[in-house]
Gaussian input, Z-matrix of N, CA and C with variables (Angstrom, degrees):
# hf/3-21g

backbone

0 1
 N
 C     1     B1
 C     2     B2     1     A1
 N     3     B3     2     A2     1     D1
 C     4     B4     3     A3     2     D2
 C     5     B5     4     A4     3     D3
 N     6     B6     5     A5     4     D4
 C     7     B7     6     A6     5     D5
 C     8     B8     7     A7     6     D6
 N     9     B9     8     A8     7     D7
 C    10    B10     9     A9     8     D8
 C    11    B11    10    A10     9     D9
 N    12    B12    11    A11    10    D10
 C    13    B13    12    A12    11    D11
 C    14    B14    13    A13    12    D12
 N    15    B15    14    A14    13    D13
 C    16    B16    15    A15    14    D14
 C    17    B17    16    A16    15    D15
 N    18    B18    17    A17    16    D16
 C    19    B19    18    A18    17    D17
 C    20    B20    19    A19    18    D18
 N    21    B21    20    A20    19    D19
 C    22    B22    21    A21    20    D20
 C    23    B23    22    A22    21    D21
 N    24    B24    23    A23    22    D22
 C    25    B25    24    A24    23    D23
 C    26    B26    25    A25    24    D24
 N    27    B27    26    A26    25    D25
 C    28    B28    27    A27    26    D26
 C    29    B29    28    A28    27    D27
 N    30    B30    29    A29    28    D28
 C    31    B31    30    A30    29    D29
 C    32    B32    31    A31    30    D30
 N    33    B33    32    A32    31    D31
 C    34    B34    33    A33    32    D32
 C    35    B35    34    A34    33    D33
 N    36    B36    35    A35    34    D34
 C    37    B37    36    A36    35    D35
 C    38    B38    37    A37    36    D36
 N    39    B39    38    A38    37    D37
 C    40    B40    39    A39    38    D38
 C    41    B41    40    A40    39    D39
 N    42    B42    41    A41    40    D40
 C    43    B43    42    A42    41    D41
 C    44    B44    43    A43    42    D42
 N    45    B45    44    A44    43    D43
 C    46    B46    45    A45    44    D44
 C    47    B47    46    A46    45    D45
 N    48    B48    47    A47    46    D46
 C    49    B49    48    A48    47    D47
 C    50    B50    49    A49    48    D48
 N    51    B51    50    A50    49    D49
 C    52    B52    51    A51    50    D50
 C    53    B53    52    A52    51    D51
 N    54    B54    53    A53    52    D52
 C    55    B55    54    A54    53    D53
 C    56    B56    55    A55    54    D54
 N    57    B57    56    A56    55    D55
 C    58    B58    57    A57    56    D56
 C    59    B59    58    A58    57    D57
 N    60    B60    59    A59    58    D58
 C    61    B61    60    A60    59    D59
 C    62    B62    61    A61    60    D60
 N    63    B63    62    A62    61    D61
 C    64    B64    63    A63    62    D62
 C    65    B65    64    A64    63    D63
 N    66    B66    65    A65    64    D64
 C    67    B67    66    A66    65    D65
 C    68    B68    67    A67    66    D66
 N    69    B69    68    A68    67    D67
 C    70    B70    69    A69    68    D68
 C    71    B71    70    A70    69    D69
 N    72    B72    71    A71    70    D70
 C    73    B73    72    A72    71    D71
 C    74    B74    73    A73    72    D72
 N    75    B75    74    A74    73    D73
 C    76    B76    75    A75    74    D74
 C    77    B77    76    A76    75    D75
 N    78    B78    77    A77    76    D76
 C    79    B79    78    A78    77    D77
 C    80    B80    79    A79    78    D78
 N    81    B81    80    A80    79    D79
 C    82    B82    81    A81    80    D80
 C    83    B83    82    A82    81    D81
 N    84    B84    83    A83    82    D82
 C    85    B85    84    A84    83    D83
 C    86    B86    85    A85    84    D84
 N    87    B87    86    A86    85    D85
 C    88    B88    87    A87    86    D86
 C    89    B89    88    A88    87    D87
 N    90    B90    89    A89    88    D88
 C    91    B91    90    A90    89    D89
 C    92    B92    91    A91    90    D90
 N    93    B93    92    A92    91    D91
 C    94    B94    93    A93    92    D92
 C    95    B95    94    A94    93    D93
 N    96    B96    95    A95    94    D94
 C    97    B97    96    A96    95    D95
 C    98    B98    97    A97    96    D96
 N    99    B99    98    A98    97    D97
 C   100   B100    99    A99    98    D98
 C   101   B101   100   A100    99    D99
 N   102   B102   101   A101   100   D100
 C   103   B103   102   A102   101   D101
 C   104   B104   103   A103   102   D102
 N   105   B105   104   A104   103   D103
 C   106   B106   105   A105   104   D104
 C   107   B107   106   A106   105   D105
 N   108   B108   107   A107   106   D106
 C   109   B109   108   A108   107   D107
 C   110   B110   109   A109   108   D108
 N   111   B111   110   A110   109   D109
 C   112   B112   111   A111   110   D110
 C   113   B113   112   A112   111   D111
 N   114   B114   113   A113   112   D112
 C   115   B115   114   A114   113   D113
 C   116   B116   115   A115   114   D114
 N   117   B117   116   A116   115   D115
 C   118   B118   117   A117   116   D116
 C   119   B119   118   A118   117   D117
 N   120   B120   119   A119   118   D118
 C   121   B121   120   A120   119   D119
 C   122   B122   121   A121   120   D120
 N   123   B123   122   A122   121   D121
 C   124   B124   123   A123   122   D122
 C   125   B125   124   A124   123   D123
 N   126   B126   125   A125   124   D124
 C   127   B127   126   A126   125   D125
 C   128   B128   127   A127   126   D126
 N   129   B129   128   A128   127   D127
 C   130   B130   129   A129   128   D128
 C   131   B131   130   A130   129   D129
 N   132   B132   131   A131   130   D130
 C   133   B133   132   A132   131   D131
 C   134   B134   133   A133   132   D132
 N   135   B135   134   A134   133   D133
 C   136   B136   135   A135   134   D134
 C   137   B137   136   A136   135   D135
 N   138   B138   137   A137   136   D136
 C   139   B139   138   A138   137   D137
 C   140   B140   139   A139   138   D138
 N   141   B141   140   A140   139   D139
 C   142   B142   141   A141   140   D140
 C   143   B143   142   A142   141   D141
 N   144   B144   143   A143   142   D142
 C   145   B145   144   A144   143   D143
 C   146   B146   145   A145   144   D144
 N   147   B147   146   A146   145   D145
 C   148   B148   147   A147   146   D146
 C   149   B149   148   A148   147   D147
 N   150   B150   149   A149   148   D148
 C   151   B151   150   A150   149   D149
 C   152   B152   151   A151   150   D150
 N   153   B153   152   A152   151   D151
 C   154   B154   153   A153   152   D152
 C   155   B155   154   A154   153   D153

   B1=1.4556
   B2=1.5427
   B3=1.2960
   B4=1.4583
   B5=1.5309
   B6=1.2906
   B7=1.4416
   B8=1.5257
   B9=1.3243
   B10=1.4558
   B11=1.5175
   B12=1.2837
   B13=1.4649
   B14=1.5258
   B15=1.3296
   B16=1.4642
   B17=1.5319
   B18=1.3206
   B19=1.4531
   B20=1.5280
   B21=1.3044
   B22=1.4766
   B23=1.5223
   B24=1.3085
   B25=1.4541
   B26=1.5151
   B27=1.3189
   B28=1.4549
   B29=1.5293
   B30=1.3148
   B31=1.4619
   B32=1.5276
   B33=1.3210
   B34=1.4621
   B35=1.5273
   B36=1.3053
   B37=1.4620
   B38=1.5258
   B39=1.3139
   B40=1.4567
   B41=1.5334
   B42=1.3186
   B43=1.4518
   B44=1.5273
   B45=1.3220
   B46=1.4660
   B47=1.5384
   B48=1.2965
   B49=1.4645
   B50=1.5272
   B51=1.3079
   B52=1.4625
   B53=1.5161
   B54=1.3102
   B55=1.4537
   B56=1.5278
   B57=1.2926
   B58=1.4782
   B59=1.5227
   B60=1.3342
   B61=1.4604
   B62=1.5343
   B63=1.3105
   B64=1.4586
   B65=1.5203
   B66=1.3078
   B67=1.4617
   B68=1.5223
   B69=1.3277
   B70=1.4643
   B71=1.5241
   B72=1.3057
   B73=1.4589
   B74=1.5217
   B75=1.2963
   B76=1.4707
   B77=1.5276
   B78=1.3124
   B79=1.4642
   B80=1.5166
   B81=1.2908
   B82=1.4778
   B83=1.5230
   B84=1.3092
   B85=1.4641
   B86=1.5261
   B87=1.3014
   B88=1.4681
   B89=1.5355
   B90=1.3219
   B91=1.4521
   B92=1.5224
   B93=1.3154
   B94=1.4671
   B95=1.5156
   B96=1.3132
   B97=1.4518
   B98=1.5204
   B99=1.3115
   B100=1.4574
   B101=1.5129
   B102=1.3132
   B103=1.4714
   B104=1.5220
   B105=1.3041
   B106=1.4495
   B107=1.5188
   B108=1.3218
   B109=1.4662
   B110=1.5231
   B111=1.3040
   B112=1.4628
   B113=1.5367
   B114=1.3310
   B115=1.4677
   B116=1.5194
   B117=1.3049
   B118=1.4537
   B119=1.5155
   B120=1.3282
   B121=1.4559
   B122=1.5294
   B123=1.3234
   B124=1.4647
   B125=1.5381
   B126=1.2751
   B127=1.4607
   B128=1.5295
   B129=1.2793
   B130=1.4553
   B131=1.5341
   B132=1.3094
   B133=1.4476
   B134=1.5181
   B135=1.3018
   B136=1.4641
   B137=1.5174
   B138=1.3049
   B139=1.4464
   B140=1.5325
   B141=1.3088
   B142=1.4716
   B143=1.5136
   B144=1.2898
   B145=1.4590
   B146=1.5187
   B147=1.3480
   B148=1.4545
   B149=1.5276
   B150=1.3037
   B151=1.4590
   B152=1.5187
   B153=1.3283
   B154=1.4523
   B155=1.4986
   A1=108.49
   A2=117.65
   A3=119.29
   A4=111.87
   A5=114.57
   A6=119.31
   A7=109.64
   A8=113.48
   A9=117.90
   A10=109.25
   A11=115.21
   A12=118.90
   A13=109.57
   A14=118.11
   A15=120.47
   A16=113.29
   A17=116.71
   A18=119.47
   A19=111.51
   A20=116.08
   A21=118.75
   A22=111.64
   A23=116.82
   A24=119.25
   A25=110.70
   A26=117.00
   A27=121.72
   A28=110.53
   A29=117.88
   A30=121.10
   A31=111.76
   A32=115.70
   A33=118.83
   A34=110.96
   A35=116.16
   A36=120.98
   A37=111.04
   A38=117.70
   A39=122.26
   A40=110.38
   A41=115.94
   A42=120.82
   A43=111.43
   A44=117.08
   A45=120.56
   A46=112.10
   A47=117.32
   A48=120.21
   A49=109.87
   A50=116.85
   A51=120.36
   A52=111.61
   A53=116.43
   A54=120.98
   A55=110.96
   A56=117.20
   A57=121.21
   A58=110.87
   A59=117.27
   A60=120.43
   A61=110.10
   A62=116.29
   A63=120.18
   A64=111.72
   A65=116.24
   A66=120.97
   A67=110.96
   A68=117.30
   A69=121.40
   A70=111.73
   A71=117.14
   A72=120.77
   A73=110.93
   A74=116.82
   A75=119.36
   A76=111.27
   A77=117.65
   A78=119.42
   A79=111.64
   A80=117.45
   A81=119.85
   A82=111.45
   A83=117.72
   A84=120.31
   A85=114.50
   A86=118.94
   A87=119.45
   A88=111.16
   A89=117.84
   A90=120.95
   A91=109.06
   A92=116.88
   A93=121.84
   A94=109.86
   A95=115.45
   A96=120.79
   A97=108.26
   A98=116.33
   A99=118.64
   A100=108.00
   A101=117.88
   A102=119.22
   A103=111.13
   A104=114.87
   A105=119.44
   A106=109.22
   A107=114.69
   A108=117.86
   A109=108.96
   A110=115.76
   A111=119.88
   A112=111.43
   A113=117.13
   A114=119.40
   A115=111.85
   A116=116.20
   A117=118.10
   A118=111.84
   A119=118.14
   A120=120.29
   A121=111.90
   A122=115.69
   A123=118.78
   A124=109.00
   A125=115.59
   A126=118.35
   A127=109.36
   A128=113.77
   A129=118.36
   A130=108.00
   A131=114.76
   A132=120.45
   A133=108.15
   A134=114.58
   A135=119.65
   A136=107.76
   A137=114.42
   A138=118.22
   A139=108.54
   A140=114.25
   A141=119.57
   A142=109.38
   A143=115.27
   A144=120.73
   A145=107.65
   A146=114.55
   A147=118.44
   A148=108.89
   A149=115.27
   A150=120.05
   A151=107.72
   A152=115.34
   A153=118.84
   A154=108.17
   D1=117.40
   D2=-177.35
   D3=-72.90
   D4=146.18
   D5=177.52
   D6=-88.33
   D7=158.61
   D8=177.57
   D9=-74.88
   D10=150.11
   D11=176.64
   D12=-72.09
   D13=157.00
   D14=179.99
   D15=-58.35
   D16=-33.16
   D17=178.59
   D18=-65.49
   D19=-38.30
   D20=177.42
   D21=-66.51
   D22=-38.66
   D23=176.16
   D24=-63.34
   D25=-41.02
   D26=179.64
   D27=-64.14
   D28=-42.99
   D29=179.05
   D30=-67.89
   D31=-36.12
   D32=176.63
   D33=-66.37
   D34=-41.13
   D35=177.27
   D36=-62.55
   D37=-46.14
   D38=178.47
   D39=-61.48
   D40=-41.73
   D41=179.85
   D42=-59.49
   D43=-47.23
   D44=-178.59
   D45=-71.20
   D46=-33.60
   D47=176.51
   D48=-65.70
   D49=-44.83
   D50=178.46
   D51=-64.62
   D52=-37.82
   D53=177.41
   D54=-64.49
   D55=-42.15
   D56=178.59
   D57=-65.84
   D58=-41.86
   D59=179.82
   D60=-65.58
   D61=-43.25
   D62=178.43
   D63=-62.22
   D64=-43.52
   D65=179.29
   D66=-63.48
   D67=-41.23
   D68=179.36
   D69=-66.57
   D70=-41.66
   D71=178.19
   D72=-65.40
   D73=-41.90
   D74=178.97
   D75=-65.22
   D76=-40.72
   D77=177.71
   D78=-66.49
   D79=-33.76
   D80=-179.50
   D81=-71.59
   D82=-43.37
   D83=-173.40
   D84=-91.98
   D85=-14.30
   D86=-175.76
   D87=-88.14
   D88=-18.69
   D89=-177.35
   D90=-89.20
   D91=120.63
   D92=-177.83
   D93=-111.23
   D94=130.12
   D95=171.39
   D96=-83.77
   D97=141.39
   D98=175.13
   D99=-80.53
   D100=125.22
   D101=-179.12
   D102=-69.25
   D103=140.15
   D104=179.77
   D105=-92.45
   D106=144.73
   D107=178.44
   D108=-76.84
   D109=161.72
   D110=-177.06
   D111=-68.31
   D112=-25.04
   D113=178.80
   D114=-68.16
   D115=-38.64
   D116=-177.82
   D117=-75.64
   D118=-16.89
   D119=179.92
   D120=-80.83
   D121=-20.11
   D122=179.78
   D123=-74.75
   D124=129.74
   D125=179.62
   D126=-84.95
   D127=135.67
   D128=-179.87
   D129=-86.51
   D130=134.85
   D131=178.89
   D132=-94.50
   D133=118.35
   D134=179.48
   D135=-106.27
   D136=129.87
   D137=179.04
   D138=-80.53
   D139=137.96
   D140=179.06
   D141=-105.46
   D142=122.28
   D143=178.90
   D144=-95.70
   D145=111.84
   D146=179.85
   D147=-85.88
   D148=129.22
   D149=179.58
   D150=-111.25
   D151=97.80
   D152=-175.52
   D153=-88.32

C-alpha cells in the first residue's frame, strides 16, 4: 500500500484546518441573540408579606 507524499499530507492538513476555521466562523456569526428591551431588563420588586 503506497503512502501519501508529504505534499499531499500538507494539503490535506491545510484543507481540514481551513474547514475548521470556516465552520467556527460560520457558527460564531450565524447565531443571533434576540435583543432584550430595556423594560424587560428592569427587575420588578415584589413586596413579601410575612405572616408570622
